TORFI-328894 format. One record per residue (C-alpha): residue number from 1; residue in one letter; x, y, z. Coordinates in steps of 0.1 Angstrom, whole numbers. Each point is the difference from the previous one (the first is absolute). Layout:
<recs>
(rec NUM; "a"; (X; Y; Z));
...
</recs>
This chain:
<recs>
(rec 1; "x"; (-120; -424; 159));
(rec 2; "x"; (34; 10; -14));
(rec 3; "x"; (28; 12; 22));
(rec 4; "x"; (-2; 34; -17));
(rec 5; "x"; (-37; 4; 7));
(rec 6; "x"; (5; -11; 36));
(rec 7; "x"; (28; 25; 4));
(rec 8; "x"; (-21; 28; -14));
(rec 9; "x"; (-30; -9; 22));
(rec 10; "x"; (21; -1; 31));
(rec 11; "x"; (17; 32; -10));
(rec 12; "x"; (-33; 18; -4));
(rec 13; "x"; (-12; -15; 33));
(rec 14; "x"; (31; 10; 19));
(rec 15; "x"; (1; 35; -15));
(rec 16; "x"; (-37; 6; 1));
(rec 17; "x"; (4; 34; -15));
(rec 18; "x"; (26; 12; 25));
(rec 19; "x"; (-16; -16; 30));
(rec 20; "x"; (11; 9; 35));
(rec 21; "x"; (13; -29; 22));
(rec 22; "x"; (-36; -9; 11));
(rec 23; "x"; (-14; 0; -35));
(rec 24; "x"; (-15; 25; -24));
(rec 25; "x"; (-28; 9; 24));
(rec 26; "x"; (22; 10; 29));
(rec 27; "x"; (1; 37; -10));
(rec 28; "x"; (-38; -1; -5));
(rec 29; "x"; (-5; -16; 34));
(rec 30; "x"; (21; 26; 17));
(rec 31; "x"; (-20; 27; -18));
(rec 32; "x"; (-33; -15; 13));
(rec 33; "x"; (6; 15; 34));
(rec 34; "x"; (2; 34; -17));
(rec 35; "x"; (-33; -6; -19));
(rec 36; "x"; (-20; -8; 32));
(rec 37; "x"; (-16; -31; -15));
(rec 38; "x"; (-25; -15; 24));
(rec 39; "x"; (4; -36; 11));
(rec 40; "x"; (-22; -26; -18));
(rec 41; "x"; (-33; -7; 16));
(rec 42; "x"; (-10; -36; 8));
(rec 43; "x"; (-24; 1; -29));
(rec 44; "x"; (28; 11; -24));
(rec 45; "x"; (22; -28; 12));
(rec 46; "x"; (-28; -25; -5));
(rec 47; "x"; (-5; 14; -36));
(rec 48; "x"; (37; -4; -7));
(rec 49; "x"; (-1; -36; 12));
(rec 50; "x"; (-29; -7; -23));
(rec 51; "x"; (18; 16; -29));
(rec 52; "x"; (32; -20; 7));
(rec 53; "x"; (-21; -32; 0));
(rec 54; "x"; (-17; 10; -32));
(rec 55; "x"; (33; 8; -17));
(rec 56; "x"; (16; -32; 12));
(rec 57; "x"; (-28; -19; -17));
(rec 58; "x"; (3; 20; -32));
(rec 59; "x"; (37; -7; -1));
(rec 60; "x"; (-7; -37; 7));
(rec 61; "x"; (-24; -1; -29));
(rec 62; "x"; (25; 17; -24));
(rec 63; "x"; (28; -24; 11));
(rec 64; "x"; (-23; -30; -6));
(rec 65; "x"; (2; 10; -37));
(rec 66; "x"; (37; 8; 0));
(rec 67; "x"; (25; -20; -20));
(rec 68; "x"; (25; -24; 17));
(rec 69; "x"; (27; 25; -8));
(rec 70; "x"; (-18; 28; 17));
(rec 71; "x"; (-6; -20; 31));
(rec 72; "x"; (37; -10; 1));
(rec 73; "x"; (10; 36; -4));
(rec 74; "x"; (-21; 10; 30));
(rec 75; "x"; (17; -28; 20));
(rec 76; "x"; (34; 13; -11));
(rec 77; "x"; (-9; 36; 10));
(rec 78; "x"; (-11; -13; 34));
(rec 79; "x"; (35; -14; 5));
(rec 80; "x"; (15; 35; -8));
(rec 81; "x"; (-18; 17; 30));
(rec 82; "x"; (30; 8; 21));
(rec 83; "x"; (10; 29; 21));
(rec 84; "x"; (22; 28; -13));
(rec 85; "x"; (37; -2; 7));
(rec 86; "x"; (6; 6; 36));
(rec 87; "x"; (-36; -5; 10));
(rec 88; "x"; (-14; -31; 18));
(rec 89; "x"; (-27; -21; -13));
(rec 90; "x"; (-34; 11; 12));
(rec 91; "x"; (-27; -25; 10));
(rec 92; "x"; (-26; 17; -21));
(rec 93; "x"; (22; -2; -31));
(rec 94; "x"; (6; -37; 7));
(rec 95; "x"; (-38; -5; 3));
(rec 96; "x"; (-6; 20; -32));
(rec 97; "x"; (23; -24; -20));
(rec 98; "x"; (-18; -30; 16));
(rec 99; "x"; (-34; 15; -10));
(rec 100; "x"; (11; 4; -36));
(rec 101; "x"; (9; -37; -1));
(rec 102; "x"; (-32; -10; 17));
(rec 103; "x"; (-21; 20; -25));
(rec 104; "x"; (17; -18; -29));
(rec 105; "x"; (-7; -34; 16));
(rec 106; "x"; (-36; 9; 7));
(rec 107; "x"; (-4; 12; -36));
(rec 108; "x"; (12; -33; -13));
(rec 109; "x"; (-30; -17; 16));
(rec 110; "x"; (-24; 21; -20));
(rec 111; "x"; (17; -6; -34));
(rec 112; "x"; (-21; -17; -26));
</recs>
């Protein structure tokens, strides 16, 4: 990945369309209180878990066919997961970067 592409990707990520300090969804999350959205039921949470597992396996399948360059690029993007200036690193963000790396490693085991 060229430095220019990295810079553009990070710029888009940091900007996120004029994101607020907690990310682009912060304003939406605040508005959720106004919308009176009910909490998820246990059944809905279970369905979300199932869908996440399915999506992870789909991504794994796609990554198994990815080029070495694409897998390297994913690893490089994982290294770019950093907090915004003035913010501290969040454990979930650290874990997300780790998951990206782990997905790439798992995909390599399925390559033919």
